[in-house]
ZADO-1210 file (C-alpha; in nm, 4 decimals, padded with zeros to 6 digits):
<atoms>
<atom x="01.7479" y="-01.0023" z="00.8911" code="MET" pos="1"/>
<atom x="01.5394" y="-01.2745" z="01.0558" code="ASN" pos="2"/>
<atom x="01.5497" y="-01.6335" z="00.8354" code="THR" pos="3"/>
<atom x="01.2667" y="-01.8522" z="00.9782" code="THR" pos="4"/>
<atom x="00.9377" y="-01.7220" z="01.1043" code="HIS" pos="5"/>
<atom x="00.6625" y="-01.9748" z="01.2654" code="SER" pos="6"/>
<atom x="00.3666" y="-01.6639" z="01.1449" code="THR" pos="7"/>
<atom x="00.1662" y="-01.5377" z="00.8716" code="LEU" pos="8"/>
<atom x="00.2430" y="-01.2172" z="00.7377" code="PRO" pos="9"/>
<atom x="00.0231" y="-00.9116" z="00.7623" code="ARG" pos="10"/>
<atom x="-00.0679" y="-00.7833" z="00.5162" code="LEU" pos="11"/>
<atom x="-00.1159" y="-00.4310" z="00.4572" code="THR" pos="12"/>
<atom x="-00.3461" y="-00.3082" z="00.1776" code="ALA" pos="13"/>
<atom x="-00.2479" y="00.0310" z="00.0084" code="ILE" pos="14"/>
<atom x="-00.4974" y="00.2149" z="-00.2064" code="GLY" pos="15"/>
<atom x="-00.5863" y="00.5314" z="-00.3197" code="SER" pos="16"/>
<atom x="-00.9446" y="00.5411" z="-00.4238" code="GLY" pos="17"/>
<atom x="-00.8103" y="00.7233" z="-00.7354" code="LYS" pos="18"/>
<atom x="-00.4582" y="00.7839" z="-00.9821" code="GLY" pos="19"/>
<atom x="-00.2625" y="00.9837" z="-00.9891" code="GLY" pos="20"/>
<atom x="-00.2328" y="01.0540" z="-00.6042" code="THR" pos="21"/>
<atom x="00.1298" y="00.8981" z="-00.6545" code="GLY" pos="22"/>
<atom x="00.0424" y="00.4829" z="-00.3921" code="LYS" pos="23"/>
<atom x="00.2873" y="00.2929" z="-00.6126" code="THR" pos="24"/>
<atom x="00.5407" y="00.5259" z="-00.5661" code="LEU" pos="25"/>
<atom x="00.4746" y="00.5071" z="-00.1594" code="ILE" pos="26"/>
<atom x="00.3986" y="00.0918" z="-00.1506" code="ALA" pos="27"/>
<atom x="00.7735" y="00.0819" z="-00.3054" code="VAL" pos="28"/>
<atom x="00.9092" y="00.3073" z="-00.0671" code="SER" pos="29"/>
<atom x="00.7512" y="00.1492" z="00.1787" code="LEU" pos="30"/>
<atom x="00.8599" y="-00.1530" z="00.1194" code="ALA" pos="31"/>
<atom x="01.2555" y="-00.1094" z="00.1202" code="GLN" pos="32"/>
<atom x="01.1802" y="00.1315" z="00.4735" code="ALA" pos="33"/>
<atom x="01.0357" y="-00.1087" z="00.6044" code="LEU" pos="34"/>
<atom x="01.3165" y="-00.3993" z="00.4687" code="SER" pos="35"/>
<atom x="01.5526" y="-00.1520" z="00.6652" code="ARG" pos="36"/>
<atom x="01.3528" y="-00.1764" z="00.9929" code="GLU" pos="37"/>
<atom x="01.4050" y="-00.5615" z="00.9798" code="GLY" pos="38"/>
<atom x="01.1051" y="-00.7397" z="00.8048" code="GLU" pos="39"/>
<atom x="01.0837" y="-01.0225" z="00.5093" code="ARG" pos="40"/>
<atom x="00.8373" y="-00.8005" z="00.2868" code="VAL" pos="41"/>
<atom x="00.7009" y="-00.8804" z="-00.0140" code="LEU" pos="42"/>
<atom x="00.5019" y="-00.6341" z="-00.2153" code="LEU" pos="43"/>
<atom x="00.2211" y="-00.7008" z="-00.4592" code="CYS" pos="44"/>
<atom x="00.0719" y="-00.5067" z="-00.6826" code="ASP" pos="45"/>
<atom x="-00.2965" y="-00.6308" z="-00.6754" code="ALA" pos="46"/>
<atom x="-00.3301" y="-00.3321" z="-00.9557" code="ASP" pos="47"/>
<atom x="-00.4690" y="-00.6607" z="-01.1994" code="LEU" pos="48"/>
<atom x="-00.5210" y="-00.4508" z="-01.4990" code="GLY" pos="49"/>
<atom x="-00.2796" y="-00.2337" z="-01.4873" code="LEU" pos="50"/>
<atom x="-00.0092" y="-00.3531" z="-01.3505" code="SER" pos="51"/>
<atom x="00.2816" y="-00.0632" z="-01.3732" code="ASN" pos="52"/>
<atom x="00.5171" y="-00.1600" z="-00.9843" code="ALA" pos="53"/>
<atom x="00.7647" y="-00.2788" z="-01.2010" code="ALA" pos="54"/>
<atom x="00.8400" y="-00.0347" z="-01.4339" code="VAL" pos="55"/>
<atom x="00.8427" y="00.2029" z="-01.2030" code="ARG" pos="56"/>
<atom x="01.1448" y="00.0200" z="-01.0135" code="LEU" pos="57"/>
<atom x="01.3110" y="-00.0325" z="-01.3759" code="GLY" pos="58"/>
<atom x="01.2243" y="-00.4080" z="-01.3581" code="LEU" pos="59"/>
<atom x="01.1969" y="-00.6016" z="-01.7223" code="SER" pos="60"/>
<atom x="01.0427" y="-00.8975" z="-01.5360" code="ALA" pos="61"/>
<atom x="00.7677" y="-00.8545" z="-01.2891" code="SER" pos="62"/>
<atom x="00.6954" y="-01.2023" z="-01.1356" code="GLY" pos="63"/>
<atom x="00.3688" y="-01.4028" z="-01.2667" code="ASP" pos="64"/>
<atom x="00.1182" y="-01.2918" z="-01.0653" code="LEU" pos="65"/>
<atom x="-00.1544" y="-01.4541" z="-01.3470" code="PRO" pos="66"/>
<atom x="00.0676" y="-01.7679" z="-01.1888" code="ALA" pos="67"/>
<atom x="-00.0124" y="-01.7744" z="-00.8531" code="LEU" pos="68"/>
<atom x="-00.3557" y="-01.6847" z="-00.8484" code="MET" pos="69"/>
<atom x="-00.4659" y="-01.9402" z="-01.0875" code="CYS" pos="70"/>
<atom x="-00.2953" y="-02.1910" z="-00.8870" code="GLY" pos="71"/>
<atom x="-00.0325" y="-02.3379" z="-01.1504" code="ALA" pos="72"/>
<atom x="00.3071" y="-02.2108" z="-00.9627" code="ARG" pos="73"/>
<atom x="00.3295" y="-02.1582" z="-00.5720" code="PRO" pos="74"/>
<atom x="00.4407" y="-01.8220" z="-00.4794" code="LEU" pos="75"/>
<atom x="00.8164" y="-01.8674" z="-00.4526" code="GLU" pos="76"/>
<atom x="00.8344" y="-01.9563" z="-00.7732" code="ASP" pos="77"/>
<atom x="00.6305" y="-01.6307" z="-00.9120" code="CYS" pos="78"/>
<atom x="00.8518" y="-01.3428" z="-00.6957" code="VAL" pos="79"/>
<atom x="01.1104" y="-01.1582" z="-00.8481" code="VAL" pos="80"/>
<atom x="01.3883" y="-01.0221" z="-00.6328" code="PRO" pos="81"/>
<atom x="01.4176" y="-00.6304" z="-00.5666" code="VAL" pos="82"/>
<atom x="01.7545" y="-00.4761" z="-00.4768" code="GLN" pos="83"/>
<atom x="01.9383" y="-00.8055" z="-00.3560" code="GLY" pos="84"/>
<atom x="01.5683" y="-01.0172" z="-00.2351" code="GLY" pos="85"/>
<atom x="01.3661" y="-00.9661" z="00.0791" code="ALA" pos="86"/>
<atom x="01.6342" y="-01.1824" z="00.2594" code="ALA" pos="87"/>
<atom x="01.8709" y="-00.8449" z="00.1919" code="THR" pos="88"/>
<atom x="01.7882" y="-00.4884" z="00.4499" code="GLU" pos="89"/>
<atom x="01.6544" y="-00.2890" z="00.2709" code="GLY" pos="90"/>
<atom x="01.5219" y="-00.5545" z="-00.0792" code="GLY" pos="91"/>
<atom x="01.1536" y="-00.6916" z="-00.1146" code="PHE" pos="92"/>
<atom x="01.0293" y="-00.9606" z="-00.3413" code="ASP" pos="93"/>
<atom x="00.7733" y="-00.8117" z="-00.6162" code="LEU" pos="94"/>
<atom x="00.4928" y="-01.0523" z="-00.7403" code="ILE" pos="95"/>
<atom x="00.2964" y="-00.8499" z="-00.9946" code="ALA" pos="96"/>
<atom x="00.1188" y="-00.9170" z="-01.3916" code="ALA" pos="97"/>
<atom x="00.3475" y="-00.8513" z="-01.6793" code="PRO" pos="98"/>
<atom x="00.3303" y="-00.4300" z="-01.6552" code="SER" pos="99"/>
<atom x="00.1182" y="-00.3404" z="-01.9810" code="GLY" pos="100"/>
<atom x="-00.0810" y="-00.6756" z="-02.0361" code="SER" pos="101"/>
<atom x="-00.3776" y="-00.6614" z="-01.9306" code="GLY" pos="102"/>
<atom x="-00.3955" y="-01.0379" z="-01.8229" code="ALA" pos="103"/>
<atom x="-00.6330" y="-00.9749" z="-01.5215" code="LEU" pos="104"/>
<atom x="-00.8569" y="-00.7493" z="-01.6129" code="ALA" pos="105"/>
<atom x="-01.1377" y="-00.9069" z="-01.6231" code="ASN" pos="106"/>
<atom x="-01.0426" y="-01.0717" z="-01.2300" code="ALA" pos="107"/>
<atom x="-01.2827" y="-01.0075" z="-00.9984" code="GLY" pos="108"/>
<atom x="-01.3752" y="-01.0393" z="-00.6121" code="ALA" pos="109"/>
<atom x="-01.3463" y="-01.3795" z="-00.6047" code="LEU" pos="110"/>
<atom x="-01.0286" y="-01.3844" z="-00.7921" code="ALA" pos="111"/>
<atom x="-00.8930" y="-01.1702" z="-00.5321" code="ALA" pos="112"/>
<atom x="-01.0050" y="-01.3613" z="-00.2401" code="GLU" pos="113"/>
<atom x="-00.8552" y="-01.6842" z="-00.3543" code="ASN" pos="114"/>
<atom x="-00.5234" y="-01.4466" z="-00.4036" code="LEU" pos="115"/>
<atom x="-00.5520" y="-01.2794" z="-00.0093" code="VAL" pos="116"/>
<atom x="-00.5459" y="-01.6864" z="00.0690" code="ALA" pos="117"/>
<atom x="-00.2297" y="-01.7306" z="-00.1276" code="ARG" pos="118"/>
<atom x="-00.0428" y="-01.4242" z="-00.0013" code="LEU" pos="119"/>
<atom x="-00.1613" y="-01.4631" z="00.3750" code="ARG" pos="120"/>
<atom x="-00.0727" y="-01.8730" z="00.3517" code="GLY" pos="121"/>
<atom x="00.3000" y="-01.8072" z="00.3265" code="THR" pos="122"/>
<atom x="00.5289" y="-01.7949" z="00.5721" code="LYS" pos="123"/>
<atom x="00.8281" y="-01.6859" z="00.4414" code="LYS" pos="124"/>
<atom x="00.7238" y="-01.2771" z="00.4597" code="TYR" pos="125"/>
<atom x="00.6950" y="-01.0943" z="00.7842" code="ASP" pos="126"/>
<atom x="00.4404" y="-00.8571" z="00.5927" code="ARG" pos="127"/>
<atom x="00.2684" y="-00.8117" z="00.2353" code="VAL" pos="128"/>
<atom x="00.1810" y="-00.5238" z="00.0808" code="LEU" pos="129"/>
<atom x="-00.0915" y="-00.4832" z="-00.1727" code="ILE" pos="130"/>
<atom x="-00.0973" y="-00.2386" z="-00.4011" code="ASP" pos="131"/>
<atom x="-00.4271" y="-00.2071" z="-00.4929" code="LEU" pos="132"/>
<atom x="-00.5801" y="-00.0676" z="-00.8312" code="ALA" pos="133"/>
<atom x="-00.6267" y="00.3266" z="-00.8495" code="ALA" pos="134"/>
<atom x="-01.0802" y="00.3512" z="-00.7649" code="GLY" pos="135"/>
<atom x="-01.3160" y="00.1964" z="-00.5528" code="VAL" pos="136"/>
<atom x="-01.4144" y="-00.1789" z="-00.7725" code="ASP" pos="137"/>
<atom x="-01.5531" y="-00.4573" z="-00.6488" code="ALA" pos="138"/>
<atom x="-01.1765" y="-00.5810" z="-00.6241" code="ALA" pos="139"/>
<atom x="-01.1023" y="-00.3330" z="-00.4779" code="VAL" pos="140"/>
<atom x="-01.2389" y="-00.3363" z="-00.1571" code="ILE" pos="141"/>
<atom x="-01.2074" y="-00.7336" z="-00.1327" code="ARG" pos="142"/>
<atom x="-00.8746" y="-00.6847" z="-00.0907" code="PHE" pos="143"/>
<atom x="-00.8469" y="-00.4432" z="00.1418" code="ALA" pos="144"/>
<atom x="-01.1133" y="-00.5673" z="00.3677" code="SER" pos="145"/>
<atom x="-01.0032" y="-00.9205" z="00.3505" code="ALA" pos="146"/>
<atom x="-00.6035" y="-00.7288" z="00.4186" code="ALA" pos="147"/>
<atom x="-00.5308" y="-00.7330" z="00.7779" code="ASP" pos="148"/>
<atom x="-00.5128" y="-00.2897" z="00.7348" code="GLU" pos="149"/>
<atom x="-00.5495" y="-00.0707" z="00.5025" code="ALA" pos="150"/>
<atom x="-00.3571" y="00.2706" z="00.4285" code="LEU" pos="151"/>
<atom x="-00.5604" y="00.4914" z="00.2318" code="LEU" pos="152"/>
<atom x="-00.2915" y="00.7560" z="00.0551" code="VAL" pos="153"/>
<atom x="-00.4564" y="01.1277" z="-00.0312" code="LEU" pos="154"/>
<atom x="-00.3534" y="01.4664" z="-00.1621" code="THR" pos="155"/>
<atom x="-00.4915" y="01.8050" z="-00.1622" code="PRO" pos="156"/>
<atom x="-00.6406" y="01.7587" z="-00.4403" code="ASP" pos="157"/>
<atom x="-00.9949" y="01.8267" z="-00.3200" code="PRO" pos="158"/>
<atom x="-01.0660" y="01.5333" z="-00.6229" code="ALA" pos="159"/>
<atom x="-00.8855" y="01.3417" z="-00.4414" code="SER" pos="160"/>
<atom x="-01.0066" y="01.3612" z="-00.1267" code="LEU" pos="161"/>
<atom x="-01.3779" y="01.3399" z="-00.2197" code="THR" pos="162"/>
<atom x="-01.2513" y="01.0204" z="-00.3421" code="ASP" pos="163"/>
<atom x="-01.0741" y="00.8824" z="-00.0664" code="ALA" pos="164"/>
<atom x="-01.4108" y="00.9621" z="00.1525" code="TYR" pos="165"/>
<atom x="-01.5722" y="00.6877" z="-00.1027" code="ALA" pos="166"/>
<atom x="-01.2951" y="00.4229" z="-00.0285" code="PHE" pos="167"/>
<atom x="-01.3075" y="00.5042" z="00.3264" code="ALA" pos="168"/>
<atom x="-01.6717" y="00.4422" z="00.3106" code="LYS" pos="169"/>
<atom x="-01.7182" y="00.1529" z="00.1600" code="LEU" pos="170"/>
<atom x="-01.4494" y="-00.0193" z="00.3253" code="LEU" pos="171"/>
<atom x="-01.6311" y="00.0619" z="00.7047" code="LEU" pos="172"/>
<atom x="-01.9178" y="-00.1081" z="00.4928" code="ARG" pos="173"/>
<atom x="-01.7128" y="-00.4269" z="00.3466" code="ALA" pos="174"/>
<atom x="-01.5783" y="-00.4709" z="00.7342" code="THR" pos="175"/>
<atom x="-01.8431" y="-00.2803" z="00.9671" code="GLY" pos="176"/>
<atom x="-01.5934" y="-00.1515" z="01.2200" code="THR" pos="177"/>
<atom x="-01.2788" y="-00.0698" z="01.0121" code="ARG" pos="178"/>
<atom x="-01.1549" y="00.2051" z="00.8728" code="MET" pos="179"/>
<atom x="-00.8444" y="00.2949" z="00.6352" code="PRO" pos="180"/>
<atom x="-00.4984" y="00.4878" z="00.7803" code="SER" pos="181"/>
<atom x="-00.4522" y="00.7572" z="00.5917" code="VAL" pos="182"/>
<atom x="-00.1013" y="00.8746" z="00.4160" code="ILE" pos="183"/>
<atom x="-00.1432" y="01.2664" z="00.2465" code="VAL" pos="184"/>
<atom x="00.1392" y="01.2939" z="-00.0091" code="ASN" pos="185"/>
<atom x="00.2331" y="01.5590" z="-00.1529" code="LEU" pos="186"/>
<atom x="00.2048" y="01.8348" z="00.0563" code="SER" pos="187"/>
<atom x="00.3694" y="02.1668" z="-00.0050" code="GLU" pos="188"/>
<atom x="00.3409" y="02.2102" z="00.3379" code="SER" pos="189"/>
<atom x="00.3214" y="02.0986" z="00.7148" code="GLU" pos="190"/>
<atom x="00.0049" y="02.3306" z="00.6888" code="ALA" pos="191"/>
<atom x="-00.1698" y="02.2169" z="00.3847" code="GLU" pos="192"/>
<atom x="-00.1628" y="01.9011" z="00.5321" code="ALA" pos="193"/>
<atom x="-00.2976" y="01.9592" z="00.8825" code="ARG" pos="194"/>
<atom x="-00.5991" y="02.1038" z="00.6690" code="ARG" pos="195"/>
<atom x="-00.6406" y="01.7908" z="00.4295" code="THR" pos="196"/>
<atom x="-00.6176" y="01.5435" z="00.7429" code="GLU" pos="197"/>
<atom x="-00.8639" y="01.7556" z="00.9071" code="GLU" pos="198"/>
<atom x="-01.1010" y="01.7697" z="00.5716" code="ALA" pos="199"/>
<atom x="-01.0624" y="01.4935" z="00.5124" code="MET" pos="200"/>
<atom x="-01.1658" y="01.4363" z="00.9236" code="THR" pos="201"/>
<atom x="-01.4574" y="01.6453" z="00.8976" code="ALA" pos="202"/>
<atom x="-01.6347" y="01.4297" z="00.6034" code="THR" pos="203"/>
<atom x="-01.6140" y="01.0908" z="00.7906" code="CYS" pos="204"/>
<atom x="-01.6475" y="01.1723" z="01.1083" code="LYS" pos="205"/>
<atom x="-01.9900" y="01.3971" z="00.9708" code="ALA" pos="206"/>
<atom x="-02.1602" y="01.1414" z="00.7220" code="PHE" pos="207"/>
<atom x="-01.9898" y="00.8519" z="00.8451" code="LEU" pos="208"/>
<atom x="-01.9208" y="00.8479" z="01.2434" code="LYS" pos="209"/>
<atom x="-01.5900" y="00.7682" z="01.2798" code="CYS" pos="210"/>
<atom x="-01.2264" y="00.8961" z="01.1463" code="THR" pos="211"/>
<atom x="-00.9701" y="00.7441" z="01.0463" code="PRO" pos="212"/>
<atom x="-00.6274" y="00.7626" z="01.2121" code="ALA" pos="213"/>
<atom x="-00.3467" y="00.9649" z="01.0271" code="LEU" pos="214"/>
<atom x="-00.0630" y="00.7639" z="01.0230" code="LEU" pos="215"/>
<atom x="00.2079" y="01.0864" z="00.8815" code="GLY" pos="216"/>
<atom x="00.2844" y="01.3184" z="00.6080" code="HIS" pos="217"/>
<atom x="00.4847" y="01.3028" z="00.3215" code="VAL" pos="218"/>
<atom x="00.5727" y="01.6778" z="00.1417" code="PRO" pos="219"/>
<atom x="00.6543" y="01.7289" z="-00.1787" code="ARG" pos="220"/>
<atom x="00.9883" y="01.6308" z="-00.3048" code="ASP" pos="221"/>
<atom x="01.0603" y="01.7269" z="-00.7031" code="ALA" pos="222"/>
<atom x="01.3910" y="01.4855" z="-00.5953" code="GLN" pos="223"/>
<atom x="01.1979" y="01.2132" z="-00.4902" code="ALA" pos="224"/>
<atom x="00.9599" y="01.2430" z="-00.8376" code="GLN" pos="225"/>
<atom x="01.2865" y="01.2680" z="-01.0497" code="ASP" pos="226"/>
<atom x="01.4026" y="00.9580" z="-00.8847" code="ALA" pos="227"/>
<atom x="01.0460" y="00.7775" z="-01.0073" code="ALA" pos="228"/>
<atom x="01.0898" y="00.9416" z="-01.3585" code="ARG" pos="229"/>
<atom x="01.4656" y="00.7525" z="-01.3872" code="ARG" pos="230"/>
<atom x="01.2813" y="00.4173" z="-01.2690" code="GLN" pos="231"/>
<atom x="01.4994" y="00.3741" z="-00.9304" code="SER" pos="232"/>
<atom x="01.3826" y="00.2790" z="-00.5854" code="PRO" pos="233"/>
<atom x="01.3952" y="00.6745" z="-00.3053" code="LEU" pos="234"/>
<atom x="01.6127" y="00.5120" z="-00.0958" code="PHE" pos="235"/>
<atom x="01.8678" y="00.4383" z="-00.3273" code="SER" pos="236"/>
<atom x="01.8687" y="00.7797" z="-00.4548" code="GLN" pos="237"/>
<atom x="01.7696" y="00.9961" z="-00.1812" code="LEU" pos="238"/>
<atom x="01.7850" y="00.7895" z="00.1427" code="PRO" pos="239"/>
<atom x="01.8068" y="01.1216" z="00.3228" code="HIS" pos="240"/>
<atom x="01.5497" y="01.3943" z="00.2001" code="GLY" pos="241"/>
<atom x="01.2460" y="01.5482" z="00.3042" code="PRO" pos="242"/>
<atom x="01.0227" y="01.2186" z="00.1194" code="ALA" pos="243"/>
<atom x="01.2504" y="00.9062" z="00.2938" code="ALA" pos="244"/>
<atom x="01.2628" y="01.1085" z="00.5705" code="ARG" pos="245"/>
<atom x="00.8967" y="01.0983" z="00.6573" code="ALA" pos="246"/>
<atom x="00.8666" y="00.7626" z="00.4994" code="LEU" pos="247"/>
<atom x="01.1200" y="00.6011" z="00.7602" code="ILE" pos="248"/>
<atom x="00.9135" y="00.7779" z="00.9752" code="GLY" pos="249"/>
<atom x="00.5648" y="00.5825" z="00.8669" code="ILE" pos="250"/>
<atom x="00.7176" y="00.2759" z="00.8529" code="ALA" pos="251"/>
<atom x="00.8257" y="00.2354" z="01.1778" code="ARG" pos="252"/>
<atom x="00.4911" y="00.3379" z="01.2656" code="GLY" pos="253"/>
<atom x="00.3780" y="00.0685" z="01.0901" code="LEU" pos="254"/>
<atom x="00.6258" y="-00.1306" z="01.2109" code="HIS" pos="255"/>
<atom x="00.6615" y="-00.0696" z="01.6006" code="GLY" pos="256"/>
<atom x="00.3117" y="-00.0747" z="01.6229" code="SER" pos="257"/>
<atom x="00.2103" y="-00.4146" z="01.4424" code="GLY" pos="258"/>
<atom x="00.0099" y="-00.1752" z="01.2149" code="GLY" pos="259"/>
<atom x="-00.2740" y="00.0437" z="01.2312" code="PRO" pos="260"/>
<atom x="-00.5148" y="-00.2086" z="01.2110" code="ALA" pos="261"/>
<atom x="-00.3943" y="-00.2700" z="01.6118" code="LEU" pos="262"/>
<atom x="-00.5046" y="00.1705" z="01.6566" code="GLN" pos="263"/>
<atom x="-00.8766" y="00.0994" z="01.6911" code="LYS" pos="264"/>
<atom x="-01.0769" y="00.4450" z="01.4758" code="SER" pos="265"/>
<atom x="-01.1851" y="00.6871" z="01.6452" code="ARG" pos="266"/>
<atom x="-01.6025" y="00.6544" z="01.6898" code="PHE" pos="267"/>
<atom x="-01.7260" y="01.0082" z="01.7445" code="ALA" pos="268"/>
<atom x="-02.0247" y="01.0483" z="02.0340" code="SER" pos="269"/>
<atom x="-02.3503" y="01.0613" z="01.8703" code="GLN" pos="270"/>
<atom x="-02.6162" y="01.3097" z="02.0575" code="ARG" pos="271"/>
</atoms>
């Protein structure tokens, strides 16, 4: 594990468009998986109204995101270690608002900009994963557009597809050129995951004239859902299960390529 860094971290925003997609479980699991690839990772729970990453991890402390956002404390004093912290293989650091407090519910787009600037300024981490709130409000899109790349988690549920398209459209509008990379979660089969991907691709191609890159599929895994209910990190309970194997592949793709931001969106030819 590297201990010295001369470059700033890569910021990876993870959104979903709607709730119920398993986005936070994906974010937590990617933090673990990327750490296993040798990256020093900070997970920032940027659901400014209903932070729950600490609950997912079974932690009594969540860090102090409000203090960081207002500049009252430096970043290193606002994080809590998970599984040994960012200096250990498989561990990472977490920063969030107190779970259930709603402390930052009224924070707006300017607050999102300030937080991104503070996260980007650290040299302690190789990557900061920003777990966005569900939905497509101004703060969510501001986070996504300010990050180096955005990952979009969707499921085969038609409502998830509709809301994922809205996220992609607003991100493209905000950046002018950038589309999110897609993770299809909770698919019952490879065929269902492919149909979901193809539906998203066709909708974006028809209406936005560009298509998102596919980052990977994560199958529905009853044991992974049980780990979530037990508030235990996926790789601590089921390091070789179907969901874990899929997430390892996604993490390796991110780690090896430098991230989806290095992959150009495939613009459809306009006739």
